[in-house]
mmCIF file as gemmi writes it, N, C-alpha and C atoms, coordinates in Angstrom:
data_model
loop_
_atom_site.group_PDB
_atom_site.id
_atom_site.type_symbol
_atom_site.label_atom_id
_atom_site.label_alt_id
_atom_site.label_comp_id
_atom_site.label_asym_id
_atom_site.label_entity_id
_atom_site.label_seq_id
_atom_site.pdbx_PDB_ins_code
_atom_site.Cartn_x
_atom_site.Cartn_y
_atom_site.Cartn_z
_atom_site.occupancy
_atom_site.B_iso_or_equiv
_atom_site.pdbx_formal_charge
_atom_site.auth_seq_id
_atom_site.auth_asym_id
_atom_site.pdbx_PDB_model_num
ATOM 1 N N . MET Axp A 1 ? 20.056 16.462 15.126 1 0 ? 1 A 1
ATOM 2 C CA . MET Axp A 1 ? 20.563 15.823 13.866 1 0 ? 1 A 1
ATOM 3 C C . MET Axp A 1 ? 20.261 16.691 12.669 1 0 ? 1 A 1
ATOM 4 N N . GLY Axp A 2 ? 21.214 16.897 11.887 1 0 ? 2 A 1
ATOM 5 C CA . GLY Axp A 2 ? 21.089 17.726 10.536 1 0 ? 2 A 1
ATOM 6 C C . GLY Axp A 2 ? 21.061 16.997 9.333 1 0 ? 2 A 1
ATOM 7 N N . ARG Axp A 3 ? 21.257 17.75 8.248 1 0 ? 3 A 1
ATOM 8 C CA . ARG Axp A 3 ? 21.178 16.965 6.94 1 0 ? 3 A 1
ATOM 9 C C . ARG Axp A 3 ? 22.033 16.025 6.643 1 0 ? 3 A 1
ATOM 10 N N . GLU Axp A 4 ? 23.507 16.733 6.929 1 0 ? 4 A 1
ATOM 11 C CA . GLU Axp A 4 ? 24.654 15.757 6.746 1 0 ? 4 A 1
ATOM 12 C C . GLU Axp A 4 ? 24.607 14.497 7.603 1 0 ? 4 A 1
ATOM 13 N N . ALA Axp A 5 ? 24.155 14.639 8.864 1 0 ? 5 A 1
ATOM 14 C CA . ALA Axp A 5 ? 23.974 13.383 9.629 1 0 ? 5 A 1
ATOM 15 C C . ALA Axp A 5 ? 22.916 12.568 9.199 1 0 ? 5 A 1
ATOM 16 N N . ASP Axp A 6 ? 21.873 13.148 8.781 1 0 ? 6 A 1
ATOM 17 C CA . ASP Axp A 6 ? 20.738 12.152 8.166 1 0 ? 6 A 1
ATOM 18 C C . ASP Axp A 6 ? 21.522 11.365 6.973 1 0 ? 6 A 1
ATOM 19 N N . LEU Axp A 7 ? 22.203 12.107 6.163 1 0 ? 7 A 1
ATOM 20 C CA . LEU Axp A 7 ? 22.705 11.209 4.967 1 0 ? 7 A 1
ATOM 21 C C . LEU Axp A 7 ? 23.651 10.071 5.507 1 0 ? 7 A 1
ATOM 22 N N . ASP Axp A 8 ? 24.72 10.623 6.315 1 0 ? 8 A 1
ATOM 23 C CA . ASP Axp A 8 ? 25.522 9.515 6.985 1 0 ? 8 A 1
ATOM 24 C C . ASP Axp A 8 ? 24.702 8.479 7.793 1 0 ? 8 A 1
ATOM 25 N N . ASN Axp A 9 ? 23.686 8.701 8.226 1 0 ? 9 A 1
ATOM 26 C CA . ASN Axp A 9 ? 22.716 7.525 8.804 1 0 ? 9 A 1
ATOM 27 C C . ASN Axp A 9 ? 22.292 6.701 7.817 1 0 ? 9 A 1
ATOM 28 N N . TRP Axp A 10 ? 21.897 7.234 6.662 1 0 ? 10 A 1
ATOM 29 C CA . TRP Axp A 10 ? 21.247 6.451 5.473 1 0 ? 10 A 1
ATOM 30 C C . TRP Axp A 10 ? 22.446 5.51 4.968 1 0 ? 10 A 1
ATOM 31 N N . GLU Axp A 11 ? 23.718 6.171 4.907 1 0 ? 11 A 1
ATOM 32 C CA . GLU Axp A 11 ? 24.877 5.36 4.389 1 0 ? 11 A 1
ATOM 33 C C . GLU Axp A 11 ? 25.078 4.074 5.043 1 0 ? 11 A 1
ATOM 34 N N . GLN Axp A 12 ? 25.15 4.457 6.59 1 0 ? 12 A 1
ATOM 35 C CA . GLN Axp A 12 ? 25.328 3.349 7.399 1 0 ? 12 A 1
ATOM 36 C C . GLN Axp A 12 ? 24.255 2.265 7.348 1 0 ? 12 A 1
ATOM 37 N N . ALA Axp A 13 ? 22.874 2.796 7.207 1 0 ? 13 A 1
ATOM 38 C CA . ALA Axp A 13 ? 21.945 1.666 7.104 1 0 ? 13 A 1
ATOM 39 C C . ALA Axp A 13 ? 22.136 1.088 5.601 1 0 ? 13 A 1
ATOM 40 N N . LEU Axp A 14 ? 22.533 1.524 4.787 1 0 ? 14 A 1
ATOM 41 C CA . LEU Axp A 14 ? 22.371 0.845 3.276 1 0 ? 14 A 1
ATOM 42 C C . LEU Axp A 14 ? 23.818 -0.271 3.583 1 0 ? 14 A 1
ATOM 43 N N . GLY Axp A 15 ? 24.87 0.069 4.444 1 0 ? 15 A 1
ATOM 44 C CA . GLY Axp A 15 ? 25.79 -0.839 4.676 1 0 ? 15 A 1
ATOM 45 C C . GLY Axp A 15 ? 25.195 -2.168 5.31 1 0 ? 15 A 1
ATOM 46 N N . VAL Axp A 16 ? 24.475 -2.015 6.484 1 0 ? 16 A 1
ATOM 47 C CA . VAL Axp A 16 ? 23.643 -2.976 7.206 1 0 ? 16 A 1
ATOM 48 C C . VAL Axp A 16 ? 22.777 -3.791 6.279 1 0 ? 16 A 1
ATOM 49 N N . PHE Axp A 17 ? 22.207 -3.037 5.291 1 0 ? 17 A 1
ATOM 50 C CA . PHE Axp A 17 ? 21.28 -3.713 4.621 1 0 ? 17 A 1
ATOM 51 C C . PHE Axp A 17 ? 22.002 -4.825 3.657 1 0 ? 17 A 1
ATOM 52 N N . ASP Axp A 18 ? 23.41 -4.527 3.28 1 0 ? 18 A 1
ATOM 53 C CA . ASP Axp A 18 ? 24.027 -5.405 2.194 1 0 ? 18 A 1
ATOM 54 C C . ASP Axp A 18 ? 24.49 -6.769 3.347 1 0 ? 18 A 1
ATOM 55 N N . ALA Axp A 19 ? 24.622 -6.536 4.414 1 0 ? 19 A 1
ATOM 56 C CA . ALA Axp A 19 ? 25.127 -7.796 5.35 1 0 ? 19 A 1
ATOM 57 C C . ALA Axp A 19 ? 23.952 -8.292 6.06 1 0 ? 19 A 1
ATOM 58 N N . LEU Axp A 20 ? 22.609 -7.96 5.821 1 0 ? 20 A 1
ATOM 59 C CA . LEU Axp A 20 ? 21.532 -8.381 6.601 1 0 ? 20 A 1
ATOM 60 C C . LEU Axp A 20 ? 21.216 -9.95 6.475 1 0 ? 20 A 1
ATOM 61 N N . GLY Axp A 21 ? 21.119 -10.367 5.345 1 0 ? 21 A 1
ATOM 62 C CA . GLY Axp A 21 ? 20.99 -11.839 4.963 1 0 ? 21 A 1
ATOM 63 C C . GLY Axp A 21 ? 19.466 -12.134 5.839 1 0 ? 21 A 1
ATOM 64 N N . ASP Axp A 22 ? 19.49 -13.066 6.349 1 0 ? 22 A 1
ATOM 65 C CA . ASP Axp A 22 ? 18.392 -13.663 7.227 1 0 ? 22 A 1
ATOM 66 C C . ASP Axp A 22 ? 18.328 -13.394 8.725 1 0 ? 22 A 1
ATOM 67 N N . GLU Axp A 23 ? 19.398 -12.409 9.025 1 0 ? 23 A 1
ATOM 68 C CA . GLU Axp A 23 ? 19.309 -11.98 10.481 1 0 ? 23 A 1
ATOM 69 C C . GLU Axp A 23 ? 17.894 -11.218 10.796 1 0 ? 23 A 1
ATOM 70 N N . ARG Axp A 24 ? 17.632 -11.169 11.875 1 0 ? 24 A 1
ATOM 71 C CA . ARG Axp A 24 ? 16.593 -10.471 12.478 1 0 ? 24 A 1
ATOM 72 C C . ARG Axp A 24 ? 16.973 -9.194 12.923 1 0 ? 24 A 1
ATOM 73 N N . GLU Axp A 25 ? 17.795 -8.184 12.286 1 0 ? 25 A 1
ATOM 74 C CA . GLU Axp A 25 ? 18.379 -6.951 12.809 1 0 ? 25 A 1
ATOM 75 C C . GLU Axp A 25 ? 17.345 -6.152 12.237 1 0 ? 25 A 1
ATOM 76 N N . VAL Axp A 26 ? 17.193 -5.044 13.153 1 0 ? 26 A 1
ATOM 77 C CA . VAL Axp A 26 ? 16.194 -3.872 12.628 1 0 ? 26 A 1
ATOM 78 C C . VAL Axp A 26 ? 17.029 -2.614 12.333 1 0 ? 26 A 1
ATOM 79 N N . ILE Axp A 27 ? 16.732 -2.093 11.461 1 0 ? 27 A 1
ATOM 80 C CA . ILE Axp A 27 ? 17.342 -0.893 10.796 1 0 ? 27 A 1
ATOM 81 C C . ILE Axp A 27 ? 16.706 0.098 10.847 1 0 ? 27 A 1
ATOM 82 N N . ARG Axp A 28 ? 17.081 1.334 11.548 1 0 ? 28 A 1
ATOM 83 C CA . ARG Axp A 28 ? 16.265 2.307 11.762 1 0 ? 28 A 1
ATOM 84 C C . ARG Axp A 28 ? 16.893 3.709 10.947 1 0 ? 28 A 1
ATOM 85 N N . TRP Axp A 29 ? 16.257 4.36 10.152 1 0 ? 29 A 1
ATOM 86 C CA . TRP Axp A 29 ? 16.603 5.521 9.588 1 0 ? 29 A 1
ATOM 87 C C . TRP Axp A 29 ? 16.026 6.78 9.97 1 0 ? 29 A 1
ATOM 88 N N . LEU Axp A 30 ? 16.382 7.725 10.092 1 0 ? 30 A 1
ATOM 89 C CA . LEU Axp A 30 ? 15.95 8.893 10.675 1 0 ? 30 A 1
ATOM 90 C C . LEU Axp A 30 ? 15.417 8.939 12.167 1 0 ? 30 A 1
ATOM 91 N N . PRO Axp A 31 ? 16.431 8.469 12.956 1 0 ? 31 A 1
ATOM 92 C CA . PRO Axp A 31 ? 15.84 8.398 14.288 1 0 ? 31 A 1
ATOM 93 C C . PRO Axp A 31 ? 15.682 9.802 14.802 1 0 ? 31 A 1
ATOM 94 N N . GLY Axp A 32 ? 14.905 9.93 16.011 1 0 ? 32 A 1
ATOM 95 C CA . GLY Axp A 32 ? 14.733 11.238 16.566 1 0 ? 32 A 1
ATOM 96 C C . GLY Axp A 32 ? 13 11.659 16.402 1 0 ? 32 A 1
ATOM 97 N N . ASP Axp A 33 ? 12.933 12.919 16.69 1 0 ? 33 A 1
ATOM 98 C CA . ASP Axp A 33 ? 11.516 13.35 16.672 1 0 ? 33 A 1
ATOM 99 C C . ASP Axp A 33 ? 11.218 14.392 15.726 1 0 ? 33 A 1
ATOM 100 N N . ARG Axp A 34 ? 12.205 14.652 14.758 1 0 ? 34 A 1
ATOM 101 C CA . ARG Axp A 34 ? 11.856 15.491 13.606 1 0 ? 34 A 1
ATOM 102 C C . ARG Axp A 34 ? 10.742 15.289 12.716 1 0 ? 34 A 1
ATOM 103 N N . GLY Axp A 35 ? 10.666 14.017 12.463 1 0 ? 35 A 1
ATOM 104 C CA . GLY Axp A 35 ? 9.574 13.534 11.575 1 0 ? 35 A 1
ATOM 105 C C . GLY Axp A 35 ? 9.639 12.118 11.355 1 0 ? 35 A 1
ATOM 106 N N . PRO Axp A 36 ? 8.966 11.617 10.272 1 0 ? 36 A 1
ATOM 107 C CA . PRO Axp A 36 ? 8.863 10.043 10.228 1 0 ? 36 A 1
ATOM 108 C C . PRO Axp A 36 ? 10.038 9.399 10.381 1 0 ? 36 A 1
ATOM 109 N N . SER Axp A 37 ? 9.909 8.218 10.865 1 0 ? 37 A 1
ATOM 110 C CA . SER Axp A 37 ? 11.183 7.386 10.975 1 0 ? 37 A 1
ATOM 111 C C . SER Axp A 37 ? 10.755 6.202 10.053 1 0 ? 37 A 1
ATOM 112 N N . LEU Axp A 38 ? 11.691 5.208 9.668 1 0 ? 38 A 1
ATOM 113 C CA . LEU Axp A 38 ? 11.318 4.119 8.711 1 0 ? 38 A 1
ATOM 114 C C . LEU Axp A 38 ? 12.304 2.978 9.486 1 0 ? 38 A 1
ATOM 115 N N . LEU Axp A 39 ? 11.594 1.841 9.677 1 0 ? 39 A 1
ATOM 116 C CA . LEU Axp A 39 ? 12.387 0.701 10.436 1 0 ? 39 A 1
ATOM 117 C C . LEU Axp A 39 ? 12.244 -0.338 9.117 1 0 ? 39 A 1
ATOM 118 N N . PHE Axp A 40 ? 13.399 -1.245 9.096 1 0 ? 40 A 1
ATOM 119 C CA . PHE Axp A 40 ? 13.283 -2.146 8.187 1 0 ? 40 A 1
ATOM 120 C C . PHE Axp A 40 ? 13.915 -3.682 8.866 1 0 ? 40 A 1
ATOM 121 N N . TRP Axp A 41 ? 13.329 -4.541 8.608 1 0 ? 41 A 1
ATOM 122 C CA . TRP Axp A 41 ? 13.946 -5.88 9.111 1 0 ? 41 A 1
ATOM 123 C C . TRP Axp A 41 ? 13.332 -7.122 8.142 1 0 ? 41 A 1
ATOM 124 N N . VAL Axp A 42 ? 14.459 -8.21 8.217 1 0 ? 42 A 1
ATOM 125 C CA . VAL Axp A 42 ? 13.568 -9.407 7.363 1 0 ? 42 A 1
ATOM 126 C C . VAL Axp A 42 ? 12.616 -9.963 8.21 1 0 ? 42 A 1
ATOM 127 N N . ASN Axp A 43 ? 11.487 -10.276 7.462 1 0 ? 43 A 1
ATOM 128 C CA . ASN Axp A 43 ? 10.36 -11.173 8.07 1 0 ? 43 A 1
ATOM 129 C C . ASN Axp A 43 ? 10.723 -12.275 8.178 1 0 ? 43 A 1
ATOM 130 N N . GLU Axp A 44 ? 10.762 -12.686 9.695 1 0 ? 44 A 1
ATOM 131 C CA . GLU Axp A 44 ? 11.068 -14.128 9.954 1 0 ? 44 A 1
ATOM 132 C C . GLU Axp A 44 ? 10.356 -15.382 9.626 1 0 ? 44 A 1
ATOM 133 N N . ASN Axp A 45 ? 8.97 -15.035 9.165 1 0 ? 45 A 1
ATOM 134 C CA . ASN Axp A 45 ? 7.962 -15.921 8.914 1 0 ? 45 A 1
ATOM 135 C C . ASN Axp A 45 ? 7.805 -16.208 7.549 1 0 ? 45 A 1
ATOM 136 N N . GLU Axp A 46 ? 8.037 -15.145 6.669 1 0 ? 46 A 1
ATOM 137 C CA . GLU Axp A 46 ? 8.171 -15.431 5.197 1 0 ? 46 A 1
ATOM 138 C C . GLU Axp A 46 ? 9.314 -14.922 4.531 1 0 ? 46 A 1
ATOM 139 N N . GLU Axp A 47 ? 9.817 -16.153 3.888 1 0 ? 47 A 1
ATOM 140 C CA . GLU Axp A 47 ? 11.094 -16.17 3.235 1 0 ? 47 A 1
ATOM 141 C C . GLU Axp A 47 ? 11.112 -15.083 1.974 1 0 ? 47 A 1
ATOM 142 N N . GLY Axp A 48 ? 12.151 -14.333 1.986 1 0 ? 48 A 1
ATOM 143 C CA . GLY Axp A 48 ? 12.303 -13.312 0.911 1 0 ? 48 A 1
ATOM 144 C C . GLY Axp A 48 ? 11.485 -12.005 0.92 1 0 ? 48 A 1
ATOM 145 N N . VAL Axp A 49 ? 11.068 -11.81 2.288 1 0 ? 49 A 1
ATOM 146 C CA . VAL Axp A 49 ? 10.239 -10.525 2.443 1 0 ? 49 A 1
ATOM 147 C C . VAL Axp A 49 ? 11.093 -9.799 3.669 1 0 ? 49 A 1
ATOM 148 N N . MET Axp A 50 ? 10.79 -8.443 3.336 1 0 ? 50 A 1
ATOM 149 C CA . MET Axp A 50 ? 11.196 -7.326 4.192 1 0 ? 50 A 1
ATOM 150 C C . MET Axp A 50 ? 10.368 -6.607 4.689 1 0 ? 50 A 1
ATOM 151 N N . ASP Axp A 51 ? 10.075 -6.54 6.031 1 0 ? 51 A 1
ATOM 152 C CA . ASP Axp A 51 ? 8.905 -5.515 6.609 1 0 ? 51 A 1
ATOM 153 C C . ASP Axp A 51 ? 9.625 -3.966 6.672 1 0 ? 51 A 1
ATOM 154 N N . VAL Axp A 52 ? 8.681 -3.089 6.206 1 0 ? 52 A 1
ATOM 155 C CA . VAL Axp A 52 ? 9.011 -1.675 6.719 1 0 ? 52 A 1
ATOM 156 C C . VAL Axp A 52 ? 7.943 -1.037 7.394 1 0 ? 52 A 1
ATOM 157 N N . ARG Axp A 53 ? 8.384 -0.448 8.387 1 0 ? 53 A 1
ATOM 158 C CA . ARG Axp A 53 ? 7.359 0.266 9.372 1 0 ? 53 A 1
ATOM 159 C C . ARG Axp A 53 ? 7.676 1.709 9.381 1 0 ? 53 A 1
ATOM 160 N N . ILE Axp A 54 ? 6.831 2.72 9.105 1 0 ? 54 A 1
ATOM 161 C CA . ILE Axp A 54 ? 6.607 3.959 8.802 1 0 ? 54 A 1
ATOM 162 C C . ILE Axp A 54 ? 6.314 4.644 10.165 1 0 ? 54 A 1
ATOM 163 N N . ILE Axp A 55 ? 6.795 5.335 10.973 1 0 ? 55 A 1
ATOM 164 C CA . ILE Axp A 55 ? 6.288 5.989 12.139 1 0 ? 55 A 1
ATOM 165 C C . ILE Axp A 55 ? 6.332 7.216 12.102 1 0 ? 55 A 1
ATOM 166 N N . ASP Axp A 56 ? 5.183 8.08 12.432 1 0 ? 56 A 1
ATOM 167 C CA . ASP Axp A 56 ? 5.158 9.329 12.414 1 0 ? 56 A 1
ATOM 168 C C . ASP Axp A 56 ? 4.745 9.872 13.725 1 0 ? 56 A 1
ATOM 169 N N . SER Axp A 57 ? 5.643 9.863 14.803 1 0 ? 57 A 1
ATOM 170 C CA . SER Axp A 57 ? 5.431 9.925 16.078 1 0 ? 57 A 1
ATOM 171 C C . SER Axp A 57 ? 5.397 11.426 16.394 1 0 ? 57 A 1
ATOM 172 N N . ALA Axp A 58 ? 6.126 12.351 15.454 1 0 ? 58 A 1
ATOM 173 C CA . ALA Axp A 58 ? 6.472 13.674 15.808 1 0 ? 58 A 1
ATOM 174 C C . ALA Axp A 58 ? 5.06 14.693 15.402 1 0 ? 58 A 1
ATOM 175 N N . VAL Axp A 59 ? 4.34 14.203 14.415 1 0 ? 59 A 1
ATOM 176 C CA . VAL Axp A 59 ? 3.259 14.743 13.841 1 0 ? 59 A 1
ATOM 177 C C . VAL Axp A 59 ? 1.788 14.124 14.261 1 0 ? 59 A 1
ATOM 178 N N . SER Axp A 60 ? 1.716 13.098 13.337 1 0 ? 60 A 1
ATOM 179 C CA . SER Axp A 60 ? 0.173 12.544 13.386 1 0 ? 60 A 1
ATOM 180 C C . SER Axp A 60 ? 0.16 11.092 14.436 1 0 ? 60 A 1
ATOM 181 N N . GLY Axp A 61 ? 1.259 10.427 14.874 1 0 ? 61 A 1
ATOM 182 C CA . GLY Axp A 61 ? 1.224 9.512 15.566 1 0 ? 61 A 1
ATOM 183 C C . GLY Axp A 61 ? 0.925 8.154 14.93 1 0 ? 61 A 1
ATOM 184 N N . ALA Axp A 62 ? 0.781 8.207 13.431 1 0 ? 62 A 1
ATOM 185 C CA . ALA Axp A 62 ? 0.327 7.168 12.576 1 0 ? 62 A 1
ATOM 186 C C . ALA Axp A 62 ? 1.514 6.262 12.469 1 0 ? 62 A 1
ATOM 187 N N . ILE Axp A 63 ? 0.972 5.004 12.298 1 0 ? 63 A 1
ATOM 188 C CA . ILE Axp A 63 ? 2.049 3.873 12.187 1 0 ? 63 A 1
ATOM 189 C C . ILE Axp A 63 ? 1.613 3.106 10.941 1 0 ? 63 A 1
ATOM 190 N N . ALA Axp A 64 ? 2.502 2.609 9.855 1 0 ? 64 A 1
ATOM 191 C CA . ALA Axp A 64 ? 2.077 1.921 8.968 1 0 ? 64 A 1
ATOM 192 C C . ALA Axp A 64 ? 3.147 0.914 8.717 1 0 ? 64 A 1
ATOM 193 N N . GLU Axp A 65 ? 2.63 -0.753 8.303 1 0 ? 65 A 1
ATOM 194 C CA . GLU Axp A 65 ? 3.818 -1.519 8.131 1 0 ? 65 A 1
ATOM 195 C C . GLU Axp A 65 ? 3.351 -2.127 6.681 1 0 ? 65 A 1
ATOM 196 N N . ILE Axp A 66 ? 4.453 -2.209 5.962 1 0 ? 66 A 1
ATOM 197 C CA . ILE Axp A 66 ? 4.478 -2.807 4.641 1 0 ? 66 A 1
ATOM 198 C C . ILE Axp A 66 ? 5.447 -3.751 4.333 1 0 ? 66 A 1
ATOM 199 N N . PRO Axp A 67 ? 4.971 -5.114 3.923 1 0 ? 67 A 1
ATOM 200 C CA . PRO Axp A 67 ? 5.731 -6.149 3.539 1 0 ? 67 A 1
ATOM 201 C C . PRO Axp A 67 ? 6.285 -6.111 2.138 1 0 ? 67 A 1
ATOM 202 N N . ILE Axp A 68 ? 7.602 -6.074 1.768 1 0 ? 68 A 1
ATOM 203 C CA . ILE Axp A 68 ? 8.09 -5.93 0.627 1 0 ? 68 A 1
ATOM 204 C C . ILE Axp A 68 ? 8.828 -7.268 0.19 1 0 ? 68 A 1
ATOM 205 N N . VAL Axp A 69 ? 8.099 -7.832 -1.092 1 0 ? 69 A 1
ATOM 206 C CA . VAL Axp A 69 ? 8.924 -9.046 -1.342 1 0 ? 69 A 1
ATOM 207 C C . VAL Axp A 69 ? 10.173 -8.63 -2.144 1 0 ? 69 A 1
ATOM 208 N N . LEU Axp A 70 ? 11.253 -9.534 -1.737 1 0 ? 70 A 1
ATOM 209 C CA . LEU Axp A 70 ? 12.652 -8.999 -2.299 1 0 ? 70 A 1
ATOM 210 C C . LEU Axp A 70 ? 12.702 -10.078 -3.316 1 0 ? 70 A 1
ATOM 211 N N . ASP Axp A 71 ? 12.267 -9.66 -4.466 1 0 ? 71 A 1
ATOM 212 C CA . ASP Axp A 71 ? 12.539 -10.545 -5.836 1 0 ? 71 A 1
ATOM 213 C C . ASP Axp A 71 ? 13.618 -10.077 -6.655 1 0 ? 71 A 1
ATOM 214 N N . ASP Axp A 72 ? 13.591 -10.395 -7.96 1 0 ? 72 A 1
ATOM 215 C CA . ASP Axp A 72 ? 14.518 -9.953 -9.012 1 0 ? 72 A 1
ATOM 216 C C . ASP Axp A 72 ? 14.168 -8.538 -9.317 1 0 ? 72 A 1
ATOM 217 N N . LEU Axp A 73 ? 12.956 -8.004 -8.899 1 0 ? 73 A 1
ATOM 218 C CA . LEU Axp A 73 ? 12.696 -6.427 -9.233 1 0 ? 73 A 1
ATOM 219 C C . LEU Axp A 73 ? 13.587 -5.679 -8.46 1 0 ? 73 A 1
ATOM 220 N N . CYS Axp A 74 ? 13.842 -6.03 -7.059 1 0 ? 74 A 1
ATOM 221 C CA . CYS Axp A 74 ? 14.593 -5.417 -6.06 1 0 ? 74 A 1
ATOM 222 C C . CYS Axp A 74 ? 16.069 -5.59 -6.135 1 0 ? 74 A 1
ATOM 223 N N . ALA Axp A 75 ? 16.589 -6.6 -7.118 1 0 ? 75 A 1
ATOM 224 C CA . ALA Axp A 75 ? 17.833 -6.572 -7.455 1 0 ? 75 A 1
ATOM 225 C C . ALA Axp A 75 ? 18.581 -5.301 -7.56 1 0 ? 75 A 1
ATOM 226 N N . GLY Axp A 76 ? 19.74 -4.904 -6.732 1 0 ? 76 A 1
ATOM 227 C CA . GLY Axp A 76 ? 20.404 -3.85 -6.997 1 0 ? 76 A 1
ATOM 228 C C . GLY Axp A 76 ? 19.643 -2.558 -6.548 1 0 ? 76 A 1
ATOM 229 N N . TRP Axp A 77 ? 18.705 -2.918 -5.819 1 0 ? 77 A 1
ATOM 230 C CA . TRP Axp A 77 ? 18.1 -1.505 -5.107 1 0 ? 77 A 1
ATOM 231 C C . TRP Axp A 77 ? 19.191 -0.872 -3.906 1 0 ? 77 A 1
ATOM 232 N N . ILE Axp A 78 ? 20.008 -1.55 -3.517 1 0 ? 78 A 1
ATOM 233 C CA . ILE Axp A 78 ? 21.047 -0.862 -2.614 1 0 ? 78 A 1
ATOM 234 C C . ILE Axp A 78 ? 21.985 -0.265 -3.345 1 0 ? 78 A 1
ATOM 235 N N . ASP Axp A 79 ? 22.462 -0.685 -4.383 1 0 ? 79 A 1
ATOM 236 C CA . ASP Axp A 79 ? 23.395 -0.074 -5.383 1 0 ? 79 A 1
ATOM 237 C C . ASP Axp A 79 ? 22.808 1.233 -5.762 1 0 ? 79 A 1
ATOM 238 N N . ALA Axp A 80 ? 21.581 1.065 -6.265 1 0 ? 80 A 1
ATOM 239 C CA . ALA Axp A 80 ? 20.846 2.325 -6.8 1 0 ? 80 A 1
ATOM 240 C C . ALA Axp A 80 ? 20.563 3.406 -5.615 1 0 ? 80 A 1
ATOM 241 N N . HIS Axp A 81 ? 20.539 3.047 -4.427 1 0 ? 81 A 1
ATOM 242 C CA . HIS Axp A 81 ? 20.318 4.108 -3.348 1 0 ? 81 A 1
ATOM 243 C C . HIS Axp A 81 ? 21.692 4.671 -3.08 1 0 ? 81 A 1
ATOM 244 N N . ARG Axp A 82 ? 22.8 3.893 -3.18 1 0 ? 82 A 1
ATOM 245 C CA . ARG Axp A 82 ? 23.997 4.362 -2.987 1 0 ? 82 A 1
ATOM 246 C C . ARG Axp A 82 ? 24.394 5.4 -4.195 1 0 ? 82 A 1
ATOM 247 N N . ALA Axp A 83 ? 24.259 5.24 -5.341 1 0 ? 83 A 1
ATOM 248 C CA . ALA Axp A 83 ? 24.229 6.06 -6.385 1 0 ? 83 A 1
ATOM 249 C C . ALA Axp A 83 ? 23.191 7.376 -6.144 1 0 ? 83 A 1
ATOM 250 N N . ARG Axp A 84 ? 22.189 7.192 -5.751 1 0 ? 84 A 1
ATOM 251 C CA . ARG Axp A 84 ? 21.421 8.545 -5.384 1 0 ? 84 A 1
ATOM 252 C C . ARG Axp A 84 ? 21.903 9.095 -4.07 1 0 ? 84 A 1
ATOM 253 N N . LEU Axp A 85 ? 22.336 8.434 -3.218 1 0 ? 85 A 1
ATOM 254 C CA . LEU Axp A 85 ? 23.087 9.236 -1.927 1 0 ? 85 A 1
ATOM 255 C C . LEU Axp A 85 ? 24.387 9.932 -2.514 1 0 ? 85 A 1
ATOM 256 N N . ARG Axp A 86 ? 25.128 9.576 -3.505 1 0 ? 86 A 1
ATOM 257 C CA . ARG Axp A 86 ? 26.169 10.005 -4.048 1 0 ? 86 A 1
ATOM 258 C C . ARG Axp A 86 ? 25.909 11.418 -4.953 1 0 ? 86 A 1
ATOM 259 N N . ASP Axp A 87 ? 24.79 11.197 -5.411 1 0 ? 87 A 1
ATOM 260 C CA . ASP Axp A 87 ? 24.057 12.345 -6.237 1 0 ? 87 A 1
ATOM 261 C C . ASP Axp A 87 ? 23.657 13.357 -5.252 1 0 ? 87 A 1
ATOM 262 N N . VAL Axp A 88 ? 22.922 13.093 -4.126 1 0 ? 88 A 1
ATOM 263 C CA . VAL Axp A 88 ? 22.526 14.249 -3.105 1 0 ? 88 A 1
ATOM 264 C C . VAL Axp A 88 ? 23.681 14.841 -2.502 1 0 ? 88 A 1
ATOM 265 N N . ARG Axp A 89 ? 24.805 13.945 -2.233 1 0 ? 89 A 1
ATOM 266 C CA . ARG Axp A 89 ? 25.977 14.715 -1.674 1 0 ? 89 A 1
ATOM 267 C C . ARG Axp A 89 ? 26.528 15.623 -2.398 1 0 ? 89 A 1
ATOM 268 N N . ALA Axp A 90 ? 26.584 15.18 -3.854 1 0 ? 90 A 1
ATOM 269 C CA . ALA Axp A 90 ? 27.107 16.315 -4.816 1 0 ? 90 A 1
ATOM 270 C C . ALA Axp A 90 ? 26.497 17.275 -5.143 1 0 ? 90 A 1
ATOM 271 N N . ARG Axp A 91 ? 25.011 17.509 -4.763 1 0 ? 91 A 1
ATOM 272 C CA . ARG Axp A 91 ? 24.224 18.627 -5.178 1 0 ? 91 A 1
ATOM 273 C C . ARG Axp A 91 ? 23.875 19.282 -3.881 1 0 ? 91 A 1
ATOM 274 N N . TRP Axp A 92 ? 23.839 18.694 -2.731 1 0 ? 92 A 1
ATOM 275 C CA . TRP Axp A 92 ? 23.131 19.522 -1.56 1 0 ? 92 A 1
ATOM 276 C C . TRP Axp A 92 ? 24.474 19.956 -0.745 1 0 ? 92 A 1
ATOM 277 N N . PRO Axp A 93 ? 24.324 21.176 -0.326 1 0 ? 93 A 1
ATOM 278 C CA . PRO Axp A 93 ? 25.347 22.078 0.32 1 0 ? 93 A 1
ATOM 279 C C . PRO Axp A 93 ? 25.393 21.344 1.714 1 0 ? 93 A 1
ATOM 280 N N . VAL Axp A 94 ? 26.936 21.098 2.125 1 0 ? 94 A 1
ATOM 281 C CA . VAL Axp A 94 ? 27.102 20.139 3.317 1 0 ? 94 A 1
ATOM 282 C C . VAL Axp A 94 ? 27.079 21.278 4.562 1 0 ? 94 A 1
ATOM 283 N N . ALA Axp A 95 ? 27.303 22.623 4.264 1 0 ? 95 A 1
ATOM 284 C CA . ALA Axp A 95 ? 27.083 23.48 5.303 1 0 ? 95 A 1
ATOM 285 C C . ALA Axp A 95 ? 25.585 23.471 5.79 1 0 ? 95 A 1
ATOM 286 N N . GLU Axp A 96 ? 25.593 23.418 6.987 1 0 ? 96 A 1
ATOM 287 C CA . GLU Axp A 96 ? 23.992 23.476 7.873 1 0 ? 96 A 1
ATOM 288 C C . GLU Axp A 96 ? 23.918 24.929 7.813 1 0 ? 96 A 1
ATOM 289 N N . PRO Axp A 97 ? 22.498 25.33 7.591 1 0 ? 97 A 1
ATOM 290 C CA . PRO Axp A 97 ? 21.847 26.565 7.775 1 0 ? 97 A 1
ATOM 291 C C . PRO Axp A 97 ? 22.189 27.071 9.167 1 0 ? 97 A 1
ATOM 292 N N . ARG Axp A 98 ? 22.247 28.299 9.43 1 0 ? 98 A 1
ATOM 293 C CA . ARG Axp A 98 ? 22.356 29.063 10.666 1 0 ? 98 A 1
ATOM 294 C C . ARG Axp A 98 ? 21.003 29.482 11.252 1 0 ? 98 A 1
């Protein structure tokens, strides 16, 4: 998977975040073995909390899990990530290196 596919995958993940609500759907970004992966899901035991797991199976084998409280400070973060994604696509060459 290359850079463009990574960006496409993140765009799809952002769409799932929008619809996530209270469902226990797991969102995975950067699947594969090139580097760390991120998994996101709504914590079913704590209202208003999303868990994030970082897995570095390719290099160190380390795993970290972080709960994030989805409060007013997080409002609009999906829109902010979409804006950053647009900026990256505008500035980063689409052609993959040979």
